[in-house]
N, C-alpha and C positions, 0 to 999 in steps of 0.2 A: 749101709750108709743112708742117711735120711735124704729123701728126694724132694721134699717140700718143707719149707720152714713152718714151725709151729706158729699158731696165731700170735700176733703181737698184742701187747696190752692196750687197753683203750687209750686213746689220745687224751692227754691232760694239758689243758691250756695254761700257758705261763701266766703267773699273776700279773695283774695290772697294778703298777706302783709308780709313784712319782720319781723314784730313783732310777737312773739309767746307767747302762754299762759305760757309755762314753758321755758323761754329763757335760753340760755347757761349760765353756772355758772360764767363765767369770763368775765367781761367787756362788758355786753350786750349793755349798752347805748353808750359806747365808739365805739363799732362796728357799731351801728346805725349811729352815727355821721360820722364815716369814710365813710359810704356809700354815704354821700352828700358832701364829701370833694371838689370835682371839682366845684360844684355849689358855695360853700362858698368861694373858692379861686377866682372864677370869679367875684363874687360880690365885694369882699373886695380889692383884689389886695395887701393885706398887708402881709408882712413876717417880721420876727424878724431877722435882720442881726446881728450875734454875734459881740459884741464890745470887745475891749480888756478887759479881766476880771480884775475887781478891786480886790485888795488884800482882803482876808478874814478878817473881823473885823466890827466894828460899829463906828458911829459918832453921834453927836447931832446937828441938824440944828436949834435948838431953839424951834421948834414945834413938831418934830418927832425924834425918834431914827431911824437912817438909817443903815440898816444891809446889808452888802455884803457877799454873800456866797463864794466868791472866784471863782465862776463858771460864769454863764451868768445871774445870778439873783441878783437884788438889790431890797429890799422891805423896806417899812417904816411903823412904828407903832406910832400912835399919843401918845404923852406924857400925854395928858389930858384925853383921853377917852379910849385908848386901841384899837381904830379902826385900821384896816389895811388900810392905806391911799394911798399906791403906790405899784405896782408890775411891775417892769421894767425887761423884759426878752430880752436880746440882747439890742436893741435900742428902743423897743416898750413899751409904757405904756399900761397896760391892765386893770388896776383897776379903778372902780368907774363908776356910772351912776346916773342920776337924782339928782345930788348934794349930793348923799350918798356914803358912803364907805362900806367896808366889816367889819362885826362885829358879836358878839354874839347877838342873838335875833334881835331886830331892833336898836341896839346900846345901850351901857351901860350908856352913859353920863359920868359925872365927875367921874374919877377913879384914883387910885394911881397906877402909872406905873413905873416899875424899870427894869433895864437891867444889865446883868452880863455875863462875858465870863469865861468859864471853859475849858481850852485846846482848842479843836477843835469844841466846841459847844457854841453858844450864846443863852441865854434864856431871854425872855422878860416876866415879871410877871405883871398881871393886877388884881387889887383888887377892887371890887365894892360891898360894903355891905358884904353879906355872900358868894358872888360868886367869884371864882378864875378862871382866864383864862391865858393860856400860849402860847407863840410862841417860836419855837426854830429853829435855823439854824445850819447846820453842814458844815464844811469846804469842799468845792469842790462839793457840791450837789445843784441842782436846785429845792430844796424842801423847803416848810415851814411846820414844824411839829406843830400841835395844840392839846391842851387839854382844857377841860372845866370841872370845878368842881362846880356843883350846889348843894347847901345844903338844899334848901327849896323852897317854892312856890312863892318866891318874884318875879319871872318871870313866866309867864304862860306856856311857852313852853321851849324846850331846842333845840336850833338850832344854827348853824353858817352859815351865808350866805356870799358867795363871790360875790360881785357885779362887773361885767365886762363891759367894754365899748361896745356899739353896733357896728355892722358893721364888726367885726373881724371874728366871727365864723358863721357857717351856721344857718339858721333859718327856716328849712323845716321839722322838726320832729313833732310828735304829741304834744310835749310840747312847740312848737313855734307858735306864731300868729302875726298878723299885725293889730294893733288897728285901723289904718286908714281905713282899708277895711273890716276887719272881724267883724261880728255882735255878740254882747253879747247876749247869749240866756239863761244864768242861772247865778244868783247872779252877780258877777262882774268878774268871772274868767273862764267861759266856753264860747268859741267862735265858730261861724260857718263861714266857708269860702264860697265863691260864688259857689264852687263845691258841697257844701252840706256836706263836711267832717268837723269834729269838732276838736278843738284844746283847750288845757288847760295845765297849769302847772301841774295839777294833773295827766296828762296822761304820765308823765315820770316815774311813780312809778312802780317798780318791787319788788318782794318779797326780803326782805333784805338778805336772804340766797343765792340769785341768782346773786349777783353782788359784785365785789370787788372795783370797781371804776366807776365813771361817769364823763362825761366831753365833750370836743369838740376838734376837730382837723381841721386845715386848710390844712393838708397834710405836711406842713413844721414846724408847731408848734402845739403841743398838750398841753392842760391845763386840769388837772384831779383832782378830789377830790377822794382820796383813803379812803374808809370808815374805821372806827375803828372796834373793835370787837363787839361793841354795848352791852357790858356787863351791862351797866347802862341805856340802852335804855328800851323801853317798847313796847309790842306788839308781841314779839316772832319772830321766824324765818320766818313766812309767812306774816309779816306786810308789807304793802305798804304805802309809803308816797311820796310826791313830792320830786324830787331829783335835778331837774334843770328846767329852763325856759328860753325862749328867745323871744324878740319882738324888734320892732324898737327902743325901749327905752333903751335896755340893756339886759344883760345876767346874770342869777343867777345860782350858784352852791351851793348845800346845804349838810350839814351833820346834819340830824335831828334825835334826840335821843328821844324826846317826842313831839308828836303833837296830838291834840285832834281830828283830822279827822279820823273817823272810828276806834278809839282807843278802845282796849278791856281790857287794864290793867292800874293799877294805876302807877303813875310816880315813877321812881326810882331816888335816889339821890347819889351823890358821883362823884369821878373823872372818866371822860371818855376820852380815847385817848391812844396813839396819833392817830389822823386822819391827813392826809397829803395832802397838796396842791402841786402838782407836775407838773413842766414843762418838756416837752420832745421835741424832734426834729420832732414830728408829730405822732410817734408811741404810743403804750400803755405805761403806767407807768411801771417801773420795778416791776416784781413779788415779789422781796424782800421787797417791801413796803406793800404788802398785810398783813392784820392783822394776818393771820395764819403763815406768814413767817417772819415777822419783828423781827429783832434782837434789843431788847430794853435794852440791858445791859448798854449802854451808858447813859441811863436815870437815872439809880439807884442813882447816886451821885449828881443829880441836885437840890434836895430839893423841888420837886414838891409836893404840899399838896395832900395827899391821894394816892400817888403812891405806888403800891405794885409790886415789881419785881418778876421775875420768881421763886426765892427761897422761896417766901412767898405764892406760889400757889401750887395746886395739880391737879390731873387729874382723870378721870373715864375711864375705859376701859371695854367693854363688849365682851364676846366671840361670841354672836350671838342672833338672835331673831327667835324663832320657831313660826309656825302658820301664816307665812306671805303669802300674795297673791303676787306672784312674778310679776304680771302685774303692780304693783305700787311701787314707791319709798317709802322708810321708813326713817323717821327722828326721832332722839332721842333728846328731849328737856329737859333742866334743868332750873328750875326757883324757886326763892324765892323772898322775898320782896326787897332784896338788889342787886340781879344780875340775869342775864339770859345767857344761852349758848345753843348750839345745835351741833349735829354731824350727818352726813349722814351715814346711815347703808349700809354696803356693800351689793351689789345685790346678791352675791353668798350665803352668810350665815347670813347676818344681823349683822356682827361684826361692832363695832364702837369704837371710841376713842375721848375723849374730853379733850384737854390739857389746861393748864394755867387758871384754875378756882380758884376763890377766895374761901377760906375755908368757910364751912357752910353746912347746911342740905338743900337739894333741892328736890323738886318734880320732879321725872323723868317721862316723858310722851313719849310713843311711838306713832308716828303718821303714819297711812297709808294714803299716800297723805297728806292731812291736817286734817284728822280725828283722834282724840285721841282714841286709841284702847287698851291701857294698861297704868296703872300708878302705881308707887311705890315711895319710897323715897330713897335717897342715901346721904351719908355724905362724904364731901371732907375735907381732912386735908393738911396743908402746907407741901410740900416736899415729899408727898406720892402719890402713885397710888392706887385708889380703884378699885379692880377687881370684876366684876359681872359675875355670871354664866348665862347660857342661859335664856332669858326672853321668856315667852310663851304668845302670844296674846290671850286674853280672851274675848274681847269685840268688835269684828268686826260684825256689823249688817248684813253684807253680808253672814255670815254663816247660817243665818236663812233660811230655805226652803221657797220659794215664788211661788205663782201661776203665777205672772208676776212681773217684776221689770223694772222700767224706769230709765235708767242710773245705776250706781253702787255706792256704798257708798265709798266716798273718801274725804269728807269734802269740796269739791269744786263743782262748776257747770259745770266743764269741760265735754264736750260732748253734752250739751244742746244747743238749737238754740241760736246763737249770743254770746255764752259764750266766744269764743276766742277773739272777737272784744272788749268786754266790759271793758277790762283793759286799753285800750288806746283810747277810743272814748265814746262819749255821746250816750245814747240810741236812740236819734233822728237822729244819723248819717245816711247819705244816704247809707252807706255800710251795714247797718243792714237789715236783712231779716224781713219781716212783723212780728210783735209781736203777731198777732192774728192767729187763725187757730186751727183745730181739730186734735186730736191725736188718732190713732188706734193701739192698741196693736198688734204686729206682722207685722207692716208696717212702720218700721223706727221710732218707737215711741220716742227714745231719741233725735234724731236730730230734731224732730218735736215739742218737748215740749220746751217752752221758758225758758231760764235760769232765767228770772225775771218775776214776775207778779205784776202789780200795779192796785189798785182799779180804777184809772182813765184812764187806757190805754187798758189793755187786760184782765180785770177781767172775771171770769167765763170760764176758759179753760175747754173744754170737752174732756174726755178720754173714748173711746169705747172699750169694751172687752167682750168676751164670757166666760161662765163657763160651766163645765160639770154638769150633774145632781147631782152627788155626792158633787161637790163643792158648788152648789147652795143650797144644803140642810143643810149647816152648817154656823155658824157665823165665821167671819174672822176679823183679825186685819189689818187695812190699816195704813201704816206709811208714813209720809212725813218728810224728813229731809231738814232743811234750814241751810244756812250758815250765813245769817245776815238778818236784817229787818230794814226798815225805818219807823219811828214814830209808833211803836207798831203794825205793820202789822203782821197778822198771818192767816194761811189758815183755812177756814171752808169748809167742804165738803158736797155735796149732792150725794147720790147714788140712782138713779132712783127717787123714791118718799121719800126716807128716808133722813132726814137732821140732821147733827151732831150738837152738842152744840158748843158754841163759846169757844175755849180754851183760857187760860190765856196767855198773852204775855211773852216770855222769856226775860231775860236781854240782850239788844243789845246796840251798840253804839248809841248815841243820835244825831249824826251829819249826814250829807249827806254821802252816800257811793256808792249806785248803779249808781249814775250819775258822780262820781268822780273817777272811775276806780277801786273800791274796792268791792269785794264780801265777804271780810273777816270780820266776826263778831264772835259771839259765836255759834258754831254748836249746833243745837238742833233738837230733834226728836219729832214730834207730832204723837201720836197713837190714832186711832179711832177704837172702837169696833163696827163693823157693824153686825147687827143681820141677821139671815138667812132669815127673812121676807123681807129684803130689796132687795134681788136678784130676777132677772128674772128666772122663773122656766122653761121656754121654752129655751132649749139649742140652738135653732136657732136664738134667739134674742140677741141683744147686751145689755149689761148693760152699763149705762152711769154714769160716775163719773164727777162731776162738781167741780172745784176748784175755790173758791172765796177767796178774801183777805178782811179781816175785821179789823177795828181799831176804837178806840174811837177818833182818831185824823183825821183831814181832810187836804187835799191838792189837787192840780190839776196836771193833766198830769203826767210827770215823777217825780214830787215831791209830788205825792199822796202816801198814804201808799203802800209800796211795799216790796217784799221779794225775796230772792235769794234761789234757790233750789239745793240740793245735790242729792237726790234720792227719788223716790216714789215706794212703793211695797205693794202688797197684799199677806199676809202670808198664808201658807197652814194651 
């Protein structure tokens, strides 16, 4: 048995980058785009010179309904398909690329499209089978309001994509690539630049609770997608999905409500919106458009199918959460088969408030970071506030005394090697530290342990630790927490000469995740009962824990079975 650990690999400093694991809550992608404004303006040289504003109203050009907002925006909606076929802001046309327009999914096809004006609002209604989609314009605003009401699975996903012309906005972010020079390294959607850095549409994703809008700016014109409240979306507050992309062929902005990439929940149906396409003079969209701030009283009389106004909604308010670890943010989630919501708990006492909820009974979940540590149920009724007394956290695994602990329990791999980079880069990215290397308890073990282990890349990570004589005389439980896994990967451990059984795989998303910017799946804890006979009895010797990944499925490299880690600990 080895008595001392082999030398660890030289320390590799994490790259310095403007992207952060927990980005600012407001407009993170907008801020990123603003950071490359100068480059975008230099490349394009395009600005939108405001034209004389057309009067508010609409007309019919035979093929499209033409809507003028009475400000600087004129847009068109196809009378046959419901596609958004033109976006003219000032004198510049922004809409369309590759012969395609902007639409629900990849285009609805033949649809029934009608238009009506009610005072200072124009509403376009699109009917395609069981799906209903709406566009609205309000007098004097440079905004397009959108709603989508999906009733069943006749479409596989729920998204709206805005297709924009190439060459207008910057193309230098992690979600931008150049097909002519960047090499495809995975599927048809992950690219490597000559510098070794990686790019993909998937690397625009941030947690849905962390952004209000996404988009681009040239410095003089900004175009933003302001997200809806996502009450009919799936995946919860921590879900990540592609939000935008750009290449030499064009630019895409998305509102995605259900997408099967790394998805943990069943699809929800019903009306979602409004989400807002907003033009500005280069700055961020008005905060009054954010889902939490938006005044929707003007929608009540429009006759939108499935619309529930503020009077038909309720709220939940809690006085606080006891038993918190104040080093972590806490989120309170609400979910049932029909809707989802969340609220951020106050750092001071854990108080929270969740307004504008549809009536119903919800599972309430308290999250420490992204780890569920308490659940109960709550009922919401229209026009009323449901008040909750202090909730006490009862299921935080960090409360268990441990001989050693690598990282802390938070439901995320934050703190592990390469974790910060992996939400906006491929694991093969040149900026990633080496995935291999040994770990020694007491010598920076968290930063040394890889956030992901794959059977075909870095299988068999070794962890070295010593025990006292009393500790070595007893059996102990070793726990490994994971956040997601690819193709049924799960950890099997070896302690010195003792080998664990192979655990059953927990339910996890069936699609790629670790290579497309998402560590989020179903948090799961594996527990291993290690007998006293497994330990070294000489207190001067290291015990050696080996972590392997096993699976009944196969793959190669970064698409081999792999899993993402939350925490590892050995309990007293």
